[in-house]
N, C-alpha and C positions, 0 to 999 in steps of 0.2 A: 504494500500500500504506500502511495505517495501522499503525504499529508497535504501538500499544496493542491492536490486534486480534489480533496474533500472539504477544505476550509478556505473560504475566500470572502472578502468584503466586496459588495456589489454597489453600494450607494455612497460610501465614504461620507457619512454625515458629520464627522468631527470638524470643528473649525479651528482648533488650537494645536494641531499637529502638522508635521511635515509629510504630506501625502506622497511626496517624491521618494521618501525613505520607507515606503510600505514593504514589509517583508512577512511572508508566511513561510514557516519551515518547509523547505523543499527536499525533504529527506524521505527515502524509501526504507520502510521498516515493517517488521511483523507486529501488528497491534497486540497480539496475544502475549508477546514477550516483554511488553512495557509494564513495569510494576511501580514506577515512580515518575511523577510529573513535577518538574522544577520550573516555576514561573517567575521570571524576573520582570523588570519594569517596562521598558519600551524598546522598540527597535533602535539600533544605532543609526546615526546619520549616514555612515558609510556602510554599504552592504558587505564590504570586505571585513568589517569588524564583527559581524553577526555569528551566531551559532551556525555550524554546518557550512561555513563559507569556504572551508578548505585552508590549508596552510596554518599559520599560527595567528589566528584572529584574536582581537582583544577579548571578546567574550569567551573564546575557548581558553585562552591563557589564564584568565582570572578564575574561571570556573574550575579548570583542572587544578589550579593552585588551591582553591577552597577545599576540594576533595583530598588533596595531599595533606592539607592542614588537619583534615579529619582522620588521617592515618591510612588512607588508601593509596597504594603505590600505582598510580596511573600516569600516563604521559600525554594522552590525547582524549578529546571528547568522544571519539569513536569507541574507545575502551569503555567509557561510561555507558554509552548506548548499548553496547554488548552486554553490560551488566543489568540492563533493564531500565535505564534512565532516559527520559525524554525531556528536552529543554525547549522552552518557548518564552515569549514575552506576553504580558497582559495587554499591552497596547502594541498594535502591529505597525504603527507608523512612528517615525522619529519625533522627538520633542522639539518644540520651537523655543521654549523657555526652560525655566528651572523645573516646573511641574507640569502636570496634565490635569485638566479640569474634570470634575465629577461626571459631567455629561459624556465626555469622550470615553472615560473609563467604563461607564455603564454601557455605552454603545458597543465598545470592543469586547465586553464580557460575553456578548453573543457569540463571538468567534471563539473565545476561550471555552465556552460551553460545547461548541462543535468539536473542538479538540478533545475535551474531557470525555466526550461520548465515544471517541474512537478506541479507547483503551479499557476493555472490560476487566482486566486483571489488576487494576490499580490498587495498591495498598498504602501508598504514601503520596501526598501532595505537599510540596515545599513552596511556600509563598515568600519570595525574596524581596522584601520591601513593602512600603505602605501601599503603593499602586497595585501590586499583586494581591495584597490582602483585600483591598477594597473591591477589586475586580472579581475575586472569588466570592466574596460576600454578595455582590450584585448577582452573580451567576446563581447562587443558592436561592436568593430572594425571588429571582425570575421563575424559579421552579416551585414557588409557593412556600419555601422554607424560611427559617430564621437565620440570621447571620451566624456563621460558624465561629469566626474569630471575634472576640469582644473588642470594644473600643479601648484604647489605652496605648501607652508607650510600649514599643516592642520589647524593650528590656524588662518590663514588668510582666508582660503576658506570655512571653516565650518560656518554654520549660513546662508549661501546663499541657497535658494531653487534650487535644481537640479532635473531634471525629465528624466526618460527614458520610453517612451511609456505611459506616464501618471502615472508612479510609482515614488513616491518621493524617492530620492536617497541621503543618508546622508554620507558625508565623516567625519569620527570621528577617535578616538584613540582606540588602542587595549584594550579590556576589559577582555580577557581571559589569565590568567597566573599571575605569582608572581609580575611582575612589576606594575600591576594595584593596588596592595595593598599598594604600597609605593609612587606612584606619585600622590600627592594630587591635583595638578593643573589640571592634565589630568582627574582625577576622576571627578572633578567638571564639566569639559566640556563634558565628556561622559554622565554624569547625565543630563545635559541640552539637549543634543541631543536625548537621550532616552525619556526624558519628552515631547519633541516636537513630537516624533514618536507616543507616547501614545496618545497625543492629536489628531493627525490625525486619528488614529485608533479608537478613542473614547473608549480606554481601561481604566477602573476604577477598584478600589479595589472591 
């Protein structure tokens, strides 16, 4: 299955994003093999920095480092996909400013829901940053449910087990991008959250 053939934006309703930087993961994978979905913030401004772009992209470099911080000896994003991880962004277009508005996050949560439905064997969803947390809560509310992750600072709410339909759902910090390389305290907490996800999934070197 190619994800980009199943998930796409057709009307581009958002007004505060860079639609020229629209990216849907164009990866071919076995949906039955995916057990964890890692959702970061927004697509990068340059396609070459995205997940699955090949080479040593910024998103790949920082994500692989996050998993290495958690104790997993990996070198490439492909190794993580082979272990059952799927990586995507909550917002499929690049940002034009510091943040993304609530309307845009809500609109893009429709695409996140389409991705979510592709993987029937999910056991873990990792929400990397406030935008990903909000998008997933919007996804759940659109299905008639209540928010999974409560309001509050991430450092206060992380570490508590949250579940959606039996899927362990982690609120964490953004692992994809340049800020990950400099924020040491957040790197430590991201590593702890990934380590717990690896334990749940029984992923070892």
